[in-house]
C-alpha positions as a printed NumPy array, in Angstrom:
array([[-59.138,  14.361,  80.007],
       [-59.033,  11.004,  81.792],
       [-55.94 ,   9.474,  83.387],
       [-55.713,   7.068,  80.433],
       [-55.875,  10.025,  78.074],
       [-53.039,  11.729,  79.927],
       [-50.877,   8.622,  79.758],
       [-51.544,   8.223,  76.041],
       [-50.615,  11.868,  75.383],
       [-47.382,  11.515,  77.382],
       [-46.483,   8.256,  75.626],
       [-47.115,   9.76 ,  72.179],
       [-44.917,  12.766,  72.969],
       [-42.132,  10.589,  74.408],
       [-42.26 ,   8.229,  71.418],
       [-42.121,  11.146,  68.983],
       [-39.145,  12.638,  70.819],
       [-37.284,   9.312,  70.892],
       [-37.941,   8.718,  67.194],
       [-36.705,  12.16 ,  66.208],
       [-33.559,  11.935,  68.314],
       [-32.855,   8.449,  66.965],
       [-33.237,   9.599,  63.352],
       [-30.926,  12.57 ,  63.976],
       [-28.277,  10.356,  65.547],
       [-28.538,   7.836,  62.702],
       [-28.25 ,  10.54 ,  60.029],
       [-25.255,  12.092,  61.791],
       [-23.593,   8.685,  62.083],
       [-24.099,   7.955,  58.387],
       [-22.864,  11.417,  57.403],
       [-19.641,  10.808,  59.316],
       [-18.834,   7.748,  57.211],
       [-19.147,   9.48 ,  53.826],
       [-17.581,  12.857,  54.56 ],
       [-14.488,  13.736,  52.6  ],
       [-11.919,  16.078,  54.081],
       [-10.229,  18.871,  52.216],
       [ -6.859,  18.982,  53.97 ],
       [ -4.8  ,  22.165,  53.804],
       [ -1.278,  21.316,  54.877],
       [  2.339,  22.244,  54.196],
       [  3.145,  18.518,  54.107],
       [  3.156,  16.375,  50.999],
       [ -0.013,  14.379,  50.379],
       [  1.639,  11.127,  51.476],
       [  2.891,  12.587,  54.75 ],
       [ -0.485,  14.166,  55.554],
       [ -2.362,  10.977,  54.639],
       [ -0.448,   8.956,  57.198],
       [ -1.033,  11.548,  59.923],
       [ -4.737,  12.005,  59.191],
       [ -5.697,   8.352,  58.66 ],
       [ -6.065,   7.473,  62.329],
       [ -7.599,  10.839,  63.261],
       [-10.509,  10.618,  60.786],
       [-11.059,   6.855,  61.209],
       [-10.601,   6.026,  57.57 ],
       [-12.786,   8.752,  56.072],
       [-11.907,   9.774,  52.526],
       [ -9.495,  12.677,  52.186],
       [ -8.662,  15.157,  49.44 ],
       [ -5.416,  17.084,  49.801],
       [ -5.09 ,  20.609,  48.56 ],
       [ -1.776,  22.285,  47.798],
       [ -2.118,  26.014,  48.358],
       [ -1.818,  27.978,  45.104],
       [  0.673,  30.823,  45.044],
       [ -2.062,  33.454,  45.361],
       [ -3.012,  31.893,  48.719],
       [  0.457,  32.573,  50.1  ],
       [  2.111,  35.816,  51.055],
       [  5.733,  35.688,  52.134],
       [  5.354,  32.492,  54.191],
       [  1.85 ,  33.34 ,  55.431],
       [ -1.276,  31.431,  54.409],
       [ -4.088,  33.599,  53.052],
       [ -7.417,  31.744,  53.351],
       [-10.854,  33.138,  52.554],
       [ -9.96 ,  35.757,  49.966],
       [ -7.495,  36.601,  47.227],
       [ -5.829,  40.035,  47.481],
       [ -6.192,  42.576,  44.68 ],
       [ -2.529,  43.59 ,  44.887],
       [  0.511,  42.166,  46.671],
       [  4.122,  43.188,  47.249],
       [  6.851,  41.083,  48.848],
       [  9.746,  43.435,  48.041],
       [  8.77 ,  46.205,  50.437],
       [ 11.009,  49.244,  50.145],
       [  8.661,  52.242,  50.417],
       [  9.387,  54.592,  53.339],
       [  6.269,  55.821,  55.145],
       [  7.527,  59.33 ,  55.881],
       [  9.31 ,  59.913,  52.588],
       [  6.531,  58.725,  50.281],
       [  3.149,  58.625,  52.026],
       [  3.38 ,  61.439,  54.582],
       [  5.115,  63.742,  52.078],
       [  2.399,  63.115,  49.463],
       [ -0.385,  63.81 ,  51.977],
       [  1.277,  67.002,  53.211],
       [  1.767,  68.257,  49.65 ],
       [ -1.832,  67.41 ,  48.728],
       [ -3.183,  69.447,  51.65 ],
       [ -1.427,  72.521,  50.26 ],
       [ -2.442,  71.792,  46.674],
       [ -6.114,  71.428,  47.687],
       [ -6.496,  74.155,  50.317],
       [ -4.171,  76.855,  48.964],
       [ -3.115,  76.212,  45.369],
       [ -6.464,  74.673,  44.275],
       [ -4.356,  72.413,  42.058],
       [ -6.647,  69.395,  42.179],
       [ -5.075,  67.446,  39.268],
       [ -1.642,  67.573,  40.931],
       [ -3.154,  66.488,  44.269],
       [ -4.891,  63.59 ,  42.484],
       [ -1.633,  62.471,  40.929],
       [  0.351,  62.623,  44.185],
       [ -2.3  ,  60.816,  46.235],
       [ -2.935,  58.108,  43.636],
       [  0.784,  57.382,  43.496],
       [  0.96 ,  57.182,  47.291],
       [ -2.069,  54.854,  47.413],
       [ -0.524,  52.488,  44.873],
       [  2.651,  52.384,  46.993],
       [  0.936,  51.327,  50.222],
       [  1.353,  47.593,  49.657],
       [  5.135,  48.02 ,  49.458],
       [  5.634,  49.874,  52.745],
       [  8.614,  48.755,  54.792],
       [  7.025,  49.811,  58.086],
       [  3.506,  49.802,  59.585],
       [  0.995,  52.311,  58.255],
       [ -0.704,  54.843,  60.522],
       [ -4.513,  54.852,  60.545],
       [ -4.942,  58.628,  60.871],
       [ -2.712,  59.331,  57.877],
       [ -4.34 ,  56.516,  55.855],
       [ -7.763,  58.045,  56.425],
       [ -6.54 ,  61.527,  55.498],
       [ -4.845,  60.266,  52.311],
       [ -8.055,  58.603,  51.078],
       [-10.164,  61.562,  52.242],
       [ -8.025,  64.124,  50.389],
       [ -8.151,  62.001,  47.251],
       [-11.953,  62.162,  47.498],
       [-11.835,  65.97 ,  47.791],
       [ -9.494,  66.237,  44.789],
       [-11.688,  63.936,  42.685],
       [-14.844,  65.837,  43.624],
       [-13.447,  69.22 ,  42.543],
       [-12.158,  67.609,  39.369],
       [-15.815,  66.763,  38.638],
       [-15.358,  63.022,  39.237],
       [-18.109,  62.475,  41.816],
       [-18.138,  58.696,  41.314],
       [-14.394,  58.434,  42.   ],
       [-14.803,  60.811,  44.932],
       [-17.346,  58.473,  46.508],
       [-14.974,  55.511,  46.016],
       [-12.147,  57.422,  47.701],
       [-14.385,  58.469,  50.611],
       [-15.494,  54.838,  50.989],
       [-11.833,  53.78 ,  51.247],
       [-11.348,  56.359,  54.005],
       [-14.453,  55.227,  55.856],
       [-13.476,  51.545,  55.642],
       [-10.466,  52.522,  57.785],
       [-12.341,  54.854,  60.185],
       [-16.086,  54.377,  59.606],
       [-17.293,  56.862,  62.227],
       [-14.937,  59.698,  61.29 ],
       [-16.686,  63.006,  60.623],
       [-16.052,  65.068,  57.491],
       [-12.734,  66.89 ,  57.845],
       [-12.863,  70.347,  59.402],
       [-11.544,  73.224,  57.347],
       [-12.115,  71.533,  53.985],
       [-14.577,  72.709,  51.326],
       [-18.081,  71.702,  52.376],
       [-19.379,  71.142,  48.838],
       [-18.158,  67.518,  48.947],
       [-19.647,  66.827,  52.402],
       [-22.925,  65.471,  51.007],
       [-21.051,  62.827,  48.994],
       [-18.994,  61.879,  52.066],
       [-22.031,  61.586,  54.35 ],
       [-23.917,  59.515,  51.762],
       [-20.954,  57.121,  51.454],
       [-20.803,  56.883,  55.245],
       [-24.51 ,  56.088,  55.599],
       [-24.31 ,  53.35 ,  52.958],
       [-21.253,  51.788,  54.584],
       [-22.591,  51.805,  58.146],
       [-25.73 ,  50.029,  56.94 ],
       [-23.724,  47.021,  55.728],
       [-22.782,  43.895,  57.649],
       [-19.126,  43.58 ,  58.568],
       [-16.395,  41.27 ,  57.341],
       [-13.943,  39.316,  59.488],
       [-10.149,  39.335,  59.389],
       [ -8.585,  36.717,  61.654],
       [ -4.904,  36.133,  62.165],
       [ -1.835,  36.868,  64.168],
       [  1.713,  35.687,  64.438],
       [  2.902,  34.315,  67.748],
       [  6.431,  35.269,  66.783],
       [  5.678,  38.881,  67.747],
       [  8.44 ,  38.799,  70.365],
       [ 10.844,  38.08 ,  67.465],
       [  9.514,  41.129,  65.536],
       [  6.859,  39.176,  63.608],
       [  3.387,  40.619,  63.333],
       [  0.187,  41.252,  61.338],
       [ -1.135,  44.781,  60.7  ],
       [ -4.583,  45.688,  59.366],
       [ -4.872,  49.317,  58.21 ],
       [ -2.061,  50.063,  60.658],
       [ -3.724,  48.208,  63.576],
       [ -1.496,  45.517,  65.111],
       [ -3.503,  42.259,  65.225],
       [ -1.674,  40.233,  67.858],
       [ -3.926,  37.151,  67.794],
       [ -7.655,  36.822,  67.157],
       [-10.17 ,  38.396,  64.822],
       [-11.165,  41.935,  63.875],
       [-14.5  ,  42.957,  62.382],
       [-14.222,  45.554,  59.624],
       [-16.614,  47.304,  57.302],
       [-16.603,  46.325,  53.617],
       [-14.122,  48.05 ,  51.333],
       [-10.408,  48.162,  50.631],
       [ -8.058,  47.263,  53.471],
       [ -4.276,  47.259,  53.75 ],
       [ -2.746,  44.104,  55.262],
       [  0.94 ,  44.097,  56.218],
       [  2.929,  41.107,  57.417],
       [  6.206,  41.504,  59.265],
       [  8.363,  38.381,  59.49 ],
       [ 10.68 ,  37.408,  62.316],
       [ 13.516,  39.361,  60.705],
       [ 11.516,  42.588,  60.537],
       [ 10.888,  42.414,  56.778],
       [  7.472,  43.429,  55.412],
       [  5.108,  42.06 ,  52.764],
       [  1.847,  43.811,  51.931],
       [ -1.487,  43.28 ,  50.211],
       [ -4.658,  45.18 ,  49.4  ],
       [ -7.888,  43.273,  50.025],
       [-11.325,  44.263,  48.767],
       [-13.75 ,  42.799,  51.319],
       [-17.502,  42.42 ,  51.018],
       [-20.026,  41.955,  53.835],
       [-19.558,  38.651,  55.707],
       [-16.253,  37.885,  53.983],
       [-13.842,  35.994,  56.21 ],
       [-10.082,  36.185,  55.606],
       [ -7.541,  34.332,  57.73 ],
       [ -3.848,  35.289,  57.596],
       [ -1.316,  33.354,  59.631],
       [  1.666,  31.082,  59.345],
       [  0.745,  27.378,  59.146],
       [  1.84 ,  27.016,  62.767],
       [ -0.493,  29.788,  63.944],
       [ -3.476,  29.028,  61.682],
       [ -4.675,  26.132,  63.853],
       [ -4.668,  28.501,  66.846],
       [ -6.402,  31.579,  65.415],
       [ -9.219,  30.081,  63.3  ],
       [-10.987,  28.558,  66.353],
       [-11.345,  32.114,  67.689],
       [-13.866,  32.932,  64.95 ],
       [-17.61 ,  32.94 ,  65.685],
       [-19.368,  29.8  ,  64.414],
       [-21.129,  31.498,  61.487],
       [-17.881,  33.15 ,  60.302],
       [-16.048,  29.823,  60.5  ],
       [-18.838,  28.241,  58.438],
       [-18.435,  30.975,  55.789],
       [-14.694,  30.324,  55.631],
       [-15.277,  26.574,  55.277],
       [-17.695,  27.1  ,  52.376],
       [-15.22 ,  29.41 ,  50.609],
       [-12.364,  26.928,  50.89 ],
       [-14.441,  24.02 ,  49.581],
       [-15.762,  26.116,  46.692],
       [-12.313,  27.366,  45.696],
       [-10.775,  23.895,  45.886],
       [-13.556,  22.548,  43.602],
       [-13.749,  19.186,  45.345],
       [-16.549,  17.057,  46.723],
       [-15.238,  17.505,  50.26 ],
       [-17.693,  18.142,  53.088],
       [-15.194,  19.212,  55.756],
       [-11.949,  21.148,  55.925],
       [ -8.984,  20.205,  58.093],
       [ -6.06 ,  22.559,  58.708],
       [ -2.718,  20.9  ,  59.466],
       [  0.321,  22.903,  60.526],
       [  2.885,  20.301,  59.447],
       [  3.918,  19.722,  63.064],
       [  1.161,  17.331,  64.139],
       [ -1.466,  19.921,  65.135],
       [ -4.905,  19.824,  63.486],
       [ -8.085,  21.855,  63.452],
       [-11.267,  20.729,  61.697],
       [-13.252,  23.786,  60.66 ],
       [-16.887,  24.081,  61.648],
       [-16.964,  20.669,  63.299],
       [-19.91 ,  21.44 ,  65.553],
       [-21.798,  23.445,  62.938],
       [-21.392,  20.745,  60.283],
       [-22.462,  17.943,  62.606],
       [-25.82 ,  19.654,  62.994],
       [-27.547,  22.216,  60.81 ],
       [-28.964,  24.143,  63.79 ],
       [-27.578,  27.692,  63.986],
       [-30.44 ,  29.206,  65.975],
       [-28.414,  30.685,  68.811],
       [-25.954,  32.41 ,  66.513],
       [-28.06 ,  33.478,  63.555],
       [-31.587,  34.124,  64.881],
       [-32.578,  37.345,  66.583],
       [-36.266,  36.467,  66.864],
       [-38.323,  33.244,  66.885],
       [-42.041,  32.518,  66.731],
       [-43.3  ,  29.086,  67.805],
       [-46.694,  27.396,  67.498],
       [-47.359,  24.244,  69.501],
       [-50.181,  22.009,  70.668],
       [-50.182,  19.576,  73.544],
       [-51.495,  18.573,  76.94 ],
       [-51.589,  21.005,  79.877],
       [-52.461,  19.856,  83.395],
       [-53.385,  22.216,  86.233],
       [-56.071,  20.741,  88.553],
       [-57.69 ,  19.392,  85.39 ],
       [-56.394,  18.312,  82.02 ],
       [-56.607,  20.631,  79.003],
       [-55.918,  20.187,  75.334],
       [-53.881,  23.343,  74.685],
       [-52.444,  25.425,  71.895],
       [-49.864,  28.14 ,  72.372],
       [-47.897,  30.88 ,  70.642],
       [-44.407,  31.71 ,  71.916],
       [-42.171,  34.652,  71.052],
       [-38.433,  34.674,  71.798],
       [-36.065,  37.603,  71.235],
       [-32.313,  37.583,  71.737],
       [-31.034,  39.802,  74.547],
       [-27.401,  38.774,  74.222],
       [-26.421,  35.319,  72.993],
       [-27.212,  32.794,  74.37 ],
       [-29.844,  34.563,  76.548],
       [-33.36 ,  35.188,  75.157],
       [-36.45 ,  36.929,  76.504],
       [-39.504,  34.752,  75.918],
       [-43.257,  35.17 ,  76.265],
       [-46.242,  32.94 ,  75.566],
       [-50.007,  32.913,  75.232],
       [-51.646,  29.512,  75.794],
       [-55.302,  28.544,  75.517],
       [-56.566,  25.283,  77.021],
       [-59.915,  23.545,  76.569],
       [-60.957,  20.858,  79.051],
       [-63.182,  17.829,  78.614],
       [-66.798,  18.368,  79.793],
       [-66.788,  19.193,  83.52 ],
       [-69.435,  17.954,  85.985],
       [-70.505,  20.054,  88.986],
       [-69.198,  18.113,  92.031],
       [-72.338,  18.94 ,  94.027],
       [-75.161,  18.555,  91.515],
       [-73.638,  16.4  ,  88.815],
       [-74.708,  18.961,  86.244],
       [-72.696,  19.039,  83.009],
       [-70.988,  22.45 ,  82.983],
       [-69.543,  21.933,  79.503],
       [-65.962,  22.492,  78.454],
       [-63.897,  25.022,  80.392],
       [-61.425,  27.499,  78.909],
       [-58.118,  28.169,  80.646],
       [-55.979,  30.992,  79.158],
       [-52.388,  31.282,  80.42 ],
       [-49.852,  34.075,  79.941],
       [-46.131,  33.563,  80.504],
       [-42.984,  35.699,  80.583],
       [-39.431,  34.617,  81.289],
       [-35.928,  34.006,  80.025],
       [-34.287,  31.039,  78.347],
       [-30.816,  29.964,  77.274],
       [-30.289,  28.532,  73.772],
       [-27.266,  26.611,  72.534],
       [-26.556,  24.698,  69.362],
       [-24.957,  21.384,  70.178],
       [-26.086,  18.646,  69.659],
       [-29.6  ,  19.507,  68.433],
       [-30.487,  23.056,  69.458],
       [-31.578,  22.884,  73.069],
       [-33.202,  25.548,  75.19 ],
       [-33.922,  25.68 ,  78.912],
       [-35.555,  28.457,  80.843],
       [-37.779,  29.693,  83.596],
       [-40.935,  31.773,  83.295],
       [-43.664,  33.32 ,  85.421],
       [-47.173,  32.035,  84.63 ],
       [-50.516,  33.763,  85.029],
       [-53.626,  31.603,  84.57 ],
       [-56.976,  33.337,  84.022],
       [-59.556,  31.588,  86.236],
       [-62.802,  33.618,  86.105],
       [-64.9  ,  31.431,  88.42 ],
       [-62.34 ,  31.822,  91.208],
       [-62.19 ,  28.117,  91.979],
       [-58.988,  26.352,  93.009],
       [-57.079,  29.484,  93.968],
       [-58.823,  32.671,  92.86 ],
       [-59.449,  34.54 ,  89.581],
       [-55.748,  34.586,  88.64 ],
       [-53.452,  31.651,  89.313],
       [-49.88 ,  32.906,  89.646],
       [-46.965,  30.518,  89.393],
       [-43.601,  29.668,  87.945],
       [-42.343,  26.854,  85.738],
       [-39.06 ,  25.571,  84.423],
       [-38.958,  24.036,  80.984],
       [-37.002,  23.235,  77.919],
       [-37.106,  21.718,  74.488],
       [-35.423,  21.313,  71.152],
       [-35.818,  23.23 ,  67.899],
       [-34.776,  21.323,  64.785],
       [-34.518,  23.484,  61.62 ],
       [-35.54 ,  21.91 ,  58.325],
       [-32.156,  22.642,  56.757],
       [-29.212,  24.862,  57.61 ],
       [-30.693,  28.122,  56.315],
       [-34.381,  27.16 ,  56.458],
       [-36.559,  29.612,  58.39 ],
       [-38.894,  26.822,  59.593],
       [-38.14 ,  24.462,  62.491],
       [-39.836,  21.583,  64.328],
       [-40.305,  22.107,  68.074],
       [-40.652,  19.655,  70.975],
       [-41.086,  21.131,  74.459],
       [-42.154,  20.54 ,  78.029],
       [-42.424,  22.412,  81.335],
       [-43.119,  21.674,  84.985],
       [-43.944,  23.924,  87.931],
       [-46.865,  25.221,  89.958],
       [-49.78 ,  27.665,  89.6  ],
       [-51.44 ,  28.828,  92.782],
       [-51.251,  25.795,  95.077],
       [-51.43 ,  23.339,  92.216],
       [-48.873,  21.467,  90.181],
       [-48.734,  22.397,  86.507],
       [-47.18 ,  20.576,  83.576],
       [-47.201,  20.928,  79.797],
       [-45.878,  18.758,  77.004],
       [-46.299,  19.359,  73.302],
       [-44.943,  19.6  ,  69.787],
       [-45.243,  22.06 ,  66.944],
       [-43.284,  24.203,  64.545],
       [-41.977,  27.731,  64.28 ],
       [-40.19 ,  30.398,  62.286],
       [-36.833,  32.066,  62.886],
       [-35.726,  35.5  ,  61.729],
       [-32.099,  36.63 ,  61.394]])
């Protein structure tokens, strides 16, 4: 390829890159002017409007008053509606729950009175939401487990599996109880295998008034501040206010559900702790439940503090670093090492631990016709295969960048310009722009610069690829 050809290729690539970046910036700018905010606030609409007007630069706003089912004794419940709630908690853990579990152990192991065990355990389970003190995980698991045993020997295998699933949602890796009849073990193990194969849900929350006795408990686990990943199923949530009083709820969570439980004051602090994809799920749930045309959600604590959910994720659809485990890219472009080559390549990238990826490539270049420098003979077009292996870092904002370094190995059979294999290293980077938030296809622009043997090497190109979650 001539010098003019190289310049034309570089100019085309640079123009394409500038045009794409300009169109992205323009689209993002236009989107900002039409977005409507769903504002969740303890303030009245008028008070919130005044506070938000300057922050959102005049964007339209829709205010949402939390329905009663989104509140639990002064705590906001966002992302899910509980199956059962209790704000008048008066059930004693030892007197009701522990006593029922102890009696059921005797009724199952000695008396073989499964109906009575079922009755005692079902009554205890229905009382959980009204506990006046934190639950204990070990006893919770045993209560659900024993109910599964009692249901199984009462010839209710379906109900037994449900009870075992409740137990496993609390302690998913717990083995089948020792000393109990082994006939039900197959049902337990099957429920465990099904559960462990599912993606987890998120519970985020906390109450910074813990030093004044306040607190959030999930299946007996004290959640001080942050998020907990749990397996799908039924979960007991208990809220203790600053006076030591309890309110409780039973949630039935599915894979990828996101539930946030905090006071308005604490909500703006704990939601930002969520991973980006979980925050996006929560945003979508809130907008759907509010049934508005809003594009964004703002949380306001009533004291002047704000948090806009998913701000980075909504400004750009690229979620590659968080949602993609594996990427395949195809690109064509111009590769220069001693001579110029029109090249095509295949790249593979696999996540090691976000944001670090292992990446490899195979590139094939074809030169323009080459003349022998001594005889002037036309030697035809030359092939130049290149293999590469390295690491790269991927991050999402603003358009899905990646930068990395890789070792290069160029196959040079005639041994000219450095031997049969040209070994080198190059640094490079690029952008991957998905064709929609959940689309598996993306557009790729990339470049690299380094050396092979004693020669400079450079590559610039464009293409497309596929991402796999």
